[in-house]
N, C-alpha and C positions, 0 to 999 in steps of 0.2 A: 505493500500501499504507500504509494507516493504521498508526503504530507502536501499539502497547498501552500504557499507562502511560506515556503521554508527556503534556506542558505545553500545553494546550489555551488559545491566545492567539486572545481574538475580536477580530474586524476591524469597524468601522463599515462603515457604507454611505457616507459623504462622504470624498471623497478627502484634504479635507485632515487630517482625524481619524487617516485612516488612514497616511496619511503619518508622521505624530506616533507610531504604534506602531512605525515600522522601528528609532528608536533605542531604544526596550523590545527590540525582538528582537535586538539586538545586544548590548545591556547583559545580556540571560539568556546568550545564547552566552556572552560575556565572563567570564561566573562558574560556566561551565560546565554549565549547565540545557538538558537533550536527553533525547530527542527532543523536537523543539517541531513542533506541528500549529495552522497558522491556518487559521480557518476564519470562513465570516462570507457577504457579497454576494457575487456573482460577479466583479462589477465590481472591486472593491478587492483579494480575495482572489488573482485573476489576477496584481497586481503583483508577489507575492513566489514565484507559484509556477515551481518550479523553479529558486529562487535559492538561495545560501547562508544566508536568513535562517530557512530552515523545512525541516523533514524532507518534510512532507506538508502539501498545502492541498487544502481543502474547501471547495465553496463549496454555499451552502445551494438549495434547491430552493423557489422562490417565498419567502415571507415564514412561514418557521414561528415557531409558537408555543412558548411555554414549556415544555409536554410532548414536543413533536416534538423540541427540541432535545435535552428531557433521555435520551431514548431512545440519539439518538447519543453522546452521552459513557458513556451506560452500557453500551452495545453495546463501545465501542471501550476500557472501563477506565481511562478518563483517571484521572490521578493529581492532574492540578491543573489549575485552569482559572483564566486570568487575563482579566479583562473588563473594558475602560476605557470602553465605550459607558453615556452616561448613562442608563440602562436598568435596569428590572427583570428584563426578560425572560432576560439571560443569567445571571443571578445566581440568579433564581430556578431555571434549569434546571439549573445546575450542584447547587444546592440538592438539588431533587426527584431527579437522580440521584445524591447522595450522594458526589459528588467529594471526596476527604479535605480537599485545600485549595481555596478560593474567594476570589480576590484581587481587589479591584476597588472602584470609587467608593461614597462614600454617596448619593449622588442617587437619586433615584426611589424611595426606601425600599430601595434594593438590599444596603445596608450591612447591613439586619436577617438576610440570608443570607448574608454572606462572612465568611469566618474571619479577614480581615485586611483592613481598611478604612479609608477615610480621606476627610475633603472635597474637593472640587474646586473649585465653586464660590465656596464660603468661604474657599478657603486663597489666599495671597500667590503673586505671582511667576510665572516663567514656567509656562505649560501643562505643560511637560517635566519640569519639578521636582517639580510638584504630582504627576505618575505617579509619579516616583521616592521623593517621600515615603512614599505608598502603598506599595509594593516594599519599601521599607526597614523597615515593620512587620513583613515575613515575613525579610527579611534586614539585619538592624540594620547589619553590617559592609559594606554595598553600595557601591561604588566608584562613584564621579561619573558623571552620564548620557553618555553618551557620544554624540557626531555618528552620524547614521545612514551616512554614507560611501557610499550605495546604489548600488550597479552591477547595471541591469537584465539585463544580459549581451545586448544588441541590438546587432548592428551596423545603422547608417545612414551613407547616404549624405551627408556632410556638404560644403556649398560650399568652395571654395576658399580664398576669405577666411576671415578670422576671424568670426565670427556673433554676434549678440545673437538671444535668445528674449523675444518679448514676447507677455503673457498680458492682455487686456483684459478680457475677460469675467467677471461676475460676478453670484452670485446675487441680490445686493439692490443696487438703484440706487444707494444711500447708499454704498455699496463701491466705485463705478467710478469710477475717474479719467476725465475728460472724453476722448473719441474722437478732439478735435481737437488734444487735447496730445500722445494716444500717436500720431497722423499725424504732427505737427511733429517729435516726438523719433525716430520711424522714416526721417523724411526727412534728419534732423541726422545718424544715423547711416549712413545711405547717403553721405552727402556726406563723412564719415571712413574712407569704405575699407569699411565692415562692412555684410557681408550679413545680412540680417533677417529671420527665420521667427517667425512667428505662429503661436501656438498655441490650441486652448480645444476645447471639445466640441459636438457636432453642432448644437446650439439655440443657440450664439454664432455661427453662421454669418454672418449678415448682419454684426454687429460687428467681426468678425475680417475681413472682404473690406473693408469701410470704413477700417480701418486700415491693411492690408497694399498695397491698390493695385494698381498696376502693379509696383512699386518692391519688395515683401517678397514671400518666400514662404511661402504662406498654405495653411497645414496642418491648420487647423481642422477637426475631425470624421474627417481622417484619419488618424489615430496611435492605437494604443492606450495605455493609460496605460504602459506598460514602455516603447513608440517616445518617448512625449513624455517620459519622464525621459532616454531616452538622449540627447534631442536638445540637454534641458537641461545634464546632466552634462559634454556638449561645448562648451558655450557659453560667449563671452566675460565676460556678464554675463547675468541673466535681468532683468526687471522687470514685475511684478505688482499687481495690487490685493491685498486683503487675502482671498484666493482659495485655494483646493485645492492649484492648480496650482505658487503661489511656494512653500507648503508642502513641495510634492513637489520645487523644486530646491533648497531648501534642503538635505533629507534626500540628494540627490544628491551635495551637496559644490560645487554650483554660486554663483560670486559672484551672491546673488540679493538684489534689494531690492522690496520691496511697500509699497505706498502704501497708509496709512491717513487713512480720515475719519471715519467713522460707530462704530467701532472701538476699540480701546486695543492698541497693540503691545505694551503692558505685558507683556500674559500670551499673546497672540497672535503675538508676532516667528516668526518661521521658524527653527527650531532646525538652525543649521547653522554652519561654521566662517566661513564667508565671507559669511555674510546680517545683513541687518539692516531694520529698520520705518522709515519715513519720515511723519512726522505734520506739520502745519502747527499752528504753538504760538498760541496768545494768540485761539483760537475759542472764545468763552463756550458753546458747545450742544454742542460735540466733547470726548468722544465721545456720541453719544448711543443708540446702541446700538438706531436705530431702522431699518426696512427701508428707509423713503422720506426724503428727507429734505425738511422745512418751514420752510430759511431761504432766501429769496431768494438764488440764485447760489449756492449751495452752495458757501459759501468753506473749508471744510476741506480740498476736494480742488482746485477750481478755481483757488485761489490757491497752489497748489504749479505752479509752471510751469515747461513745458519744458526752459529753460536750467538750472532748481535741479537737475531730476532728470539730465539729461544730467552735471553736474559731480559729482552722487552716483554713477551709474554708472560714469563715467570713475576716480572714485577706486577703487571696486573691480574694476577693469580692471587698474587699477596695482598692484595690491597683489601 
């Protein structure tokens, strides 16, 4: 049942970007905004369906254009649209539907159609604080951006031992810590008495299998996003690249370490109470923000050794 006169929050298609909307939803709940409808691609919307974070969830059929999206908003008499994807489509749809309040970022000319708008890529600081600055244009007395503390409400059969979650997959080769390093860290964790769960999407199956070997629990492609979140929420620590699952781990409140090569942890360090980003300092070409590395040996990630990462993870575990 979709409530009328609700605040509609548009979810993006990438998991990491969707995970960064979870603190936004908690903030809206905190200031008493309701009811809340989350809508967007089926995979990411499914993350919050049936949870405390929204009153209703509506998944797209295919990839609707702005006119189709506008019809939905108009049909359900949306009172407010909050849309942080860096796309014109949701902002234009809200304008076409004559939604009274349209809150989003300036990118892709979307700012022309918003009632409250602000920059994203040209702003400074962590991504979540950039979203907060936009919301503060509507609510000037807004409290600080909270951590999501996302609980998917999914029961899993955990190992008897404490366990780590590793997520070795990456959409960019230049973001990927070497598989040999992941493998060495998994073996170190096993020698210290930890079980190790390897998570990823179906197209990362070969990568995850190479890391898990016979010693790890390979769940790559075998979990929904909610189930993956449940595994990470219960982990002693979580390790991944600058990836969607790393952001989701932080949103779940897990002790999460994300490794950075081609990208910059200054803006995109996962937003959580026990999360941090790690990069190799002194690499002149990093961050390059390129999909592929053109520096022999990819020192920005290869030179972050398994022993250093284990020490960082153990520090998170010990907190």
